[in-house]
Residue frames relative to the residue before (quaternion, step in Angstrom):
aa qw qx qy qz dx dy dz
X 1.0000 0.0000 0.0000 0.0000 0.00 0.00 0.00
X 0.4160 -0.7121 0.5009 0.2626 3.57 -0.82 0.93
X 0.6198 -0.5377 0.4114 0.3968 3.54 -1.22 0.47
X 0.6300 0.5464 -0.3319 0.4409 3.57 1.03 -0.75
X 0.6654 0.4883 -0.2997 0.4785 3.57 0.92 -0.92
X 0.6552 0.5005 -0.3119 0.4721 3.57 0.90 -0.92
X 0.6469 0.5284 -0.3217 0.4458 3.58 0.96 -0.85
X 0.6812 0.4785 -0.2924 0.4708 3.58 1.04 -0.70
X 0.7411 0.4364 -0.2314 0.4548 3.57 0.91 -0.89
X 0.6776 0.5364 -0.3143 0.3928 3.59 0.77 -0.97
X 0.6750 0.4754 -0.3421 0.4487 3.69 0.73 -0.83
X 0.6343 0.5386 -0.3382 0.4396 3.58 0.99 -0.77
X 0.7005 0.4461 -0.2777 0.4829 3.53 0.87 -0.89
X 0.5888 0.5583 -0.3738 0.4494 3.59 1.08 -0.59
X 0.6388 0.5073 -0.3303 0.4748 3.57 0.98 -0.77
X 0.6206 0.5313 -0.3401 0.4657 3.57 1.03 -0.74
X 0.6384 0.5337 -0.3284 0.4470 3.54 0.95 -0.87
X 0.6742 0.4823 -0.3003 0.4719 3.55 0.88 -0.89
X 0.6729 0.5051 -0.2981 0.4508 3.56 0.96 -0.84
X 0.7589 0.3832 -0.2050 0.4850 3.56 0.98 -0.78
X 0.4650 -0.7087 0.4366 0.3015 3.60 1.22 0.06
X 0.4350 0.7029 -0.4530 0.3340 3.55 0.97 0.79
X 0.7060 -0.4298 0.3263 0.4587 3.55 -1.22 -0.45
X 0.4613 -0.6753 0.4970 0.2902 3.53 -1.24 0.43
X 0.7538 -0.3980 0.2660 0.4501 3.55 -1.30 0.09
X 0.6733 0.4967 -0.2992 0.4588 3.57 1.00 -0.74
X 0.5284 -0.6508 0.4001 0.3705 3.58 1.24 -0.11
X 0.3936 0.7051 -0.4948 0.3211 3.58 1.23 0.28
X 0.4636 -0.7010 0.4548 0.2948 3.60 -0.69 0.99
X 0.3828 -0.6754 0.5822 0.2416 3.51 -1.15 0.73
X 0.7570 -0.3351 0.2529 0.5007 3.56 -1.22 -0.23
X 0.5093 -0.6374 0.4812 0.3206 3.55 -1.03 0.76
X 0.5826 -0.5723 0.4406 0.3726 3.53 -1.18 0.55
X 0.4808 -0.6744 0.4678 0.3086 3.57 -0.95 0.79
X 0.5410 -0.5708 0.4687 0.4023 3.56 -1.13 0.40
X 0.6806 -0.5301 0.3075 0.4015 3.61 -1.06 0.62
X 0.6733 0.5200 -0.3195 0.4173 3.61 0.91 -0.75
X 0.7581 0.3558 -0.2122 0.5036 3.63 1.14 -0.48
X 0.4153 0.7201 -0.4729 0.2921 3.59 1.21 0.03
X 0.4834 -0.6567 0.4850 0.3160 3.58 -0.96 0.81
X 0.3641 -0.7203 0.5512 0.2117 3.54 -1.12 0.66
X 0.5433 -0.6086 0.4512 0.3617 3.58 -1.09 0.60
X 0.5976 -0.5564 0.4223 0.3937 3.53 -1.22 0.44
X 0.5840 -0.5885 0.4196 0.3696 3.55 -1.15 0.53
X 0.6132 0.5698 -0.3481 0.4221 3.59 1.10 -0.63
X 0.7938 0.1322 -0.0484 0.5917 3.60 1.07 -0.74
X 0.0737 -0.8342 0.5438 0.0547 3.60 0.36 1.14
X 0.3507 -0.7102 0.5696 0.2196 3.54 -1.04 0.81
X 0.1111 -0.7714 0.6215 0.0797 3.52 -0.89 0.87
X 0.3700 -0.7357 0.5288 0.2052 3.49 -0.76 1.07
X 0.4485 -0.6742 0.5243 0.2633 3.50 -1.33 0.27
X 0.5524 -0.6321 0.4299 0.3324 3.58 -1.13 0.58
X 0.7801 0.1525 -0.0848 0.6008 3.61 1.23 -0.40
X 0.6052 -0.5764 0.3964 0.3799 3.59 -1.12 0.60
X 0.6034 0.5615 -0.3655 0.4325 3.60 1.04 -0.70
X 0.6622 0.5089 -0.2998 0.4610 3.56 0.95 -0.90
X 0.6243 0.5392 -0.3431 0.4493 3.61 1.00 -0.78
X 0.6814 0.4669 -0.2871 0.4851 3.59 0.89 -0.90
X 0.6288 0.5363 -0.3384 0.4500 3.60 0.93 -0.84
X 0.6723 0.4942 -0.2967 0.4645 3.60 0.87 -0.94
X 0.6789 0.5090 -0.2993 0.4363 3.58 0.85 -1.01
X 0.6760 0.4759 -0.2915 0.4811 3.59 0.86 -0.94
X 0.6302 0.5276 -0.3316 0.4632 3.60 0.99 -0.80
X 0.6435 0.5144 -0.3286 0.4619 3.60 0.94 -0.82
X 0.6404 0.5016 -0.3293 0.4794 3.60 0.97 -0.79
X 0.6883 0.4876 -0.2881 0.4533 3.60 0.86 -0.91
X 0.6991 0.4253 -0.2640 0.5106 3.60 1.16 -0.54
X 0.4761 -0.7114 0.3915 0.3374 3.57 1.38 0.22
X 0.4193 0.6465 -0.5008 0.3943 3.58 1.09 0.77
X 0.0356 -0.8799 0.4738 -0.0036 3.52 0.80 1.15
X 0.6860 0.4715 -0.3021 0.4647 3.58 0.81 -0.92
X 0.6276 0.5335 -0.3348 0.4576 3.58 1.00 -0.77
X 0.6405 0.5102 -0.3271 0.4717 3.61 0.94 -0.82
X 0.6635 0.5057 -0.3028 0.4608 3.56 0.89 -0.93
X 0.6865 0.4903 -0.2856 0.4547 3.58 0.84 -0.95
X 0.5898 0.5894 -0.3758 0.4043 3.58 1.12 -0.53
X 0.6490 0.5059 -0.3132 0.4741 3.60 1.25 -0.31
X 0.3736 0.7855 -0.4481 0.2064 3.60 1.25 -0.20
X 0.6862 0.4976 -0.3320 0.4138 3.66 0.75 -0.81
X 0.7631 0.3367 -0.2029 0.5129 3.63 1.13 -0.39
X 0.3751 0.7002 -0.5115 0.3276 3.59 1.18 0.47
X 0.5805 -0.5799 0.4299 0.3768 3.59 -1.13 0.55
X 0.6290 -0.5261 0.3968 0.4125 3.59 -1.17 0.48
X 0.7728 0.3519 -0.2664 0.4561 3.53 -1.11 0.74
X 0.6130 0.5169 -0.3595 0.4773 3.61 1.22 -0.16
X 0.2240 -0.7616 0.5963 0.1194 3.56 -0.74 1.08
X 0.4076 -0.7599 0.4560 0.2202 3.55 -0.36 1.27
X 0.6666 0.5183 -0.3217 0.4285 3.59 0.82 -0.93
X 0.6740 0.4780 -0.2915 0.4820 3.60 0.91 -0.91
X 0.6530 0.5301 -0.3015 0.4490 3.54 0.90 -0.98
X 0.7321 0.4590 -0.2446 0.4399 3.57 0.81 -1.00
X 0.6629 0.4710 -0.3086 0.4934 3.59 1.22 -0.32
X 0.4887 0.6866 -0.4288 0.3252 3.59 1.25 -0.13
X 0.5776 -0.5919 0.4341 0.3571 3.60 -1.11 0.64
X 0.6272 0.5465 -0.3433 0.4360 3.61 1.03 -0.72
X 0.6542 0.5009 -0.3171 0.4696 3.59 0.95 -0.84
X 0.6542 0.5088 -0.3160 0.4619 3.58 0.95 -0.85
X 0.6572 0.5122 -0.3119 0.4567 3.57 0.90 -0.93
X 0.6353 0.5298 -0.3236 0.4594 3.58 1.00 -0.80
X 0.6692 0.4966 -0.2947 0.4676 3.55 0.89 -0.95
X 0.6358 0.5214 -0.3248 0.4673 3.59 0.99 -0.80
X 0.6533 0.5139 -0.3129 0.4596 3.59 1.00 -0.81
X 0.6285 0.5087 -0.3353 0.4836 3.59 1.03 -0.73
X 0.6098 0.5470 -0.3414 0.4608 3.58 0.99 -0.84
X 0.6994 0.4780 -0.2705 0.4574 3.56 0.83 -1.01
X 0.6310 0.5357 -0.3314 0.4527 3.60 1.10 -0.65
X 0.7559 0.3822 -0.1974 0.4936 3.60 1.10 -0.65
X 0.6895 0.4633 -0.2813 0.4805 3.62 1.04 -0.69
X 0.0788 0.8238 -0.5483 0.1208 3.56 0.06 1.32
X 0.6271 -0.5277 0.4025 0.4077 3.59 -1.18 0.51
X 0.7929 0.2967 -0.2394 0.4754 3.55 -1.02 0.88
X 0.6408 0.4746 -0.3279 0.5066 3.59 1.28 -0.06
X 0.3484 -0.7446 0.5342 0.1970 3.56 -0.77 1.03
X 0.2862 -0.7799 0.5409 0.1318 3.55 -0.72 1.14
X 0.6243 -0.5139 0.4137 0.4182 3.59 -1.24 0.33
X 0.5441 -0.0906 -0.8292 -0.0900 1.58 -2.21 1.11
X 0.5545 0.6074 -0.4152 0.3888 3.64 1.15 -0.31
X 0.7164 0.3625 -0.2201 0.5540 3.60 0.92 -0.89
X 0.2733 -0.7932 0.5276 0.1335 3.56 -0.85 0.92
X 0.3046 -0.6952 0.6223 0.1917 3.51 -1.19 0.73
X 0.0036 -0.7903 0.6122 -0.0266 3.56 -0.86 1.01
X 0.1949 -0.7678 0.6019 0.1013 3.54 -1.22 0.56
X 0.3793 -0.7145 0.5489 0.2107 3.53 -0.85 1.05
X 0.5574 -0.5889 0.4638 0.3569 3.54 -1.24 0.46
X 0.0521 -0.7696 0.6363 0.0122 3.56 -1.04 0.87
X 0.6047 -0.5529 0.4001 0.4105 3.60 -1.20 0.28
X 0.2357 -0.7726 0.5792 0.1101 3.50 -1.03 0.87
X 0.1917 -0.7494 0.6223 0.1200 3.51 -1.29 0.43
X 0.8109 -0.2156 0.1057 0.5336 3.56 0.09 1.27
X 0.8177 -0.2373 0.2076 0.4817 3.52 -0.81 -1.11
X 0.6947 0.3830 -0.2869 0.5370 3.58 1.23 0.38
X 0.0148 0.7767 -0.6295 0.0154 3.53 -1.17 0.66
X 0.2364 -0.7295 0.6234 0.1529 3.52 -1.20 0.66
X 0.1263 -0.7973 0.5897 0.0237 3.55 -0.70 1.15
X 0.2939 -0.7779 0.5258 0.1788 3.61 -0.44 1.16
X 0.6163 -0.5629 0.4067 0.3714 3.55 -1.22 0.53
X 0.5919 0.5620 -0.3663 0.4469 3.60 1.22 -0.31
X 0.6711 0.4773 -0.2939 0.4852 3.61 1.24 -0.29
X 0.6564 0.4619 -0.3021 0.5143 3.59 1.30 -0.09
X 0.0759 -0.8157 0.5735 0.0006 3.55 -0.76 1.07
X 0.1329 -0.7340 0.6617 0.0760 3.49 -1.25 0.73
X 0.8381 -0.0558 0.0080 0.5425 3.54 -0.68 1.07
X 0.7287 -0.4577 0.2247 0.4571 3.58 1.07 0.85
X 0.6788 0.4427 -0.2919 0.5080 3.63 1.26 -0.03
X 0.4929 -0.6655 0.4620 0.3174 3.59 -0.93 0.82
X 0.5858 -0.5651 0.4385 0.3811 3.55 -1.17 0.56
X 0.6024 0.5640 -0.3625 0.4331 3.58 1.03 -0.74
X 0.6711 0.4888 -0.3162 0.4591 3.60 0.83 -0.90
X 0.6502 0.5032 -0.3184 0.4719 3.60 1.05 -0.70
X 0.6374 0.5411 -0.3217 0.4444 3.59 1.00 -0.85
X 0.7489 0.4265 -0.2126 0.4604 3.57 1.02 -0.79
X 0.3820 0.7109 -0.5056 0.3050 3.61 1.21 0.09
X 0.8028 0.2425 -0.2166 0.4999 3.54 -0.81 1.04
X 0.5493 0.6043 -0.4005 0.4155 3.60 1.27 -0.11
X 0.1159 -0.7678 0.6245 0.0833 3.53 -1.20 0.53
X 0.6953 0.4586 -0.3371 0.4389 3.54 -1.24 0.28
X 0.7305 -0.4077 0.3178 0.4463 3.53 -1.30 -0.31
X 0.0347 -0.8163 0.5762 -0.0207 3.57 -0.49 1.19
X 0.3697 0.7763 -0.4578 0.2261 3.60 1.27 0.12
X 0.6825 0.4889 -0.3060 0.4489 3.62 1.08 -0.53
X 0.5723 0.5973 -0.3870 0.4074 3.61 1.22 -0.22
X 0.2216 0.7532 -0.6067 0.1247 3.57 -0.98 0.86
X 0.1347 -0.7461 0.6483 0.0700 3.49 -1.23 0.63
X 0.0109 0.8021 -0.5962 0.0326 3.58 -0.87 0.93
X 0.3824 -0.7117 0.5488 0.2148 3.54 -1.06 0.84
X 0.2418 -0.7254 0.6262 0.1524 3.54 -1.02 0.86
X 0.0480 -0.8075 0.5869 -0.0348 3.55 -0.62 1.18
X 0.0839 -0.8158 0.5723 0.0006 3.56 -0.89 0.95
X 0.3535 -0.7005 0.5827 0.2117 3.52 -1.16 0.75
X 0.0361 0.7825 -0.6168 0.0769 3.56 -0.91 1.00
X 0.8438 -0.0723 0.0037 0.5318 3.55 -0.75 1.12
X 0.7661 -0.4234 0.1914 0.4442 3.56 0.87 1.03
X 0.7223 0.3719 -0.2413 0.5308 3.62 1.24 -0.01
X 0.4127 -0.7157 0.5203 0.2159 3.56 -1.23 0.60
X 0.0446 -0.7872 0.6147 -0.0211 3.56 -1.11 0.87
X 0.4384 -0.6273 0.5617 0.3142 3.57 -1.16 0.62
X 0.2240 -0.8083 0.5368 0.0914 3.57 -0.64 1.16
X 0.7664 -0.2662 0.2070 0.5467 3.59 1.00 -0.71
X 0.4986 -0.6505 0.4972 0.2846 3.55 -1.28 -0.48
X 0.1855 -0.6765 0.6840 0.2003 3.46 -1.42 0.20
X 0.0602 -0.7988 0.5986 -0.0001 3.56 -0.90 0.96
X 0.0409 -0.7522 0.6574 0.0216 3.53 -1.01 0.90
X 0.0580 0.8048 -0.5871 0.0646 3.56 -0.72 1.02
């Protein structure tokens, strides 16, 4: 991966990590997920609806980013945000928007059909109870993995780069909680 490509992608995803309360590039854990009884609730103006399966949660979230529904994607994580995080304020922040735009740009490449015509799909991965990590290699847009799209234009050794979605089940529904990034 070239320094230029890494410089463009890493800061954007780092902002996403901070906005979504996930882990940082070094793999240091972010705040633990709150227990269900203390989890913040989405605002009434933008209710978050969980998904019946983790694949559906990731498909919806990635589709929202690709369709430039950035605030909606962010707000959909509200039920699994750490205590003390106000979803509405967080999701309206310039940093959260910039992060979402950068993810959009990392995945929306020339020649790739975007939703609604292009479909986002998620392969089955092993789960561990109410949490699952979905690697970018298991998420496809228009038949191409997100990882392959993220690395378009990169050169050099890219084997250490990976992005994975952290998905959590809360009150019977699945939500994208954040990301793990290795670069």
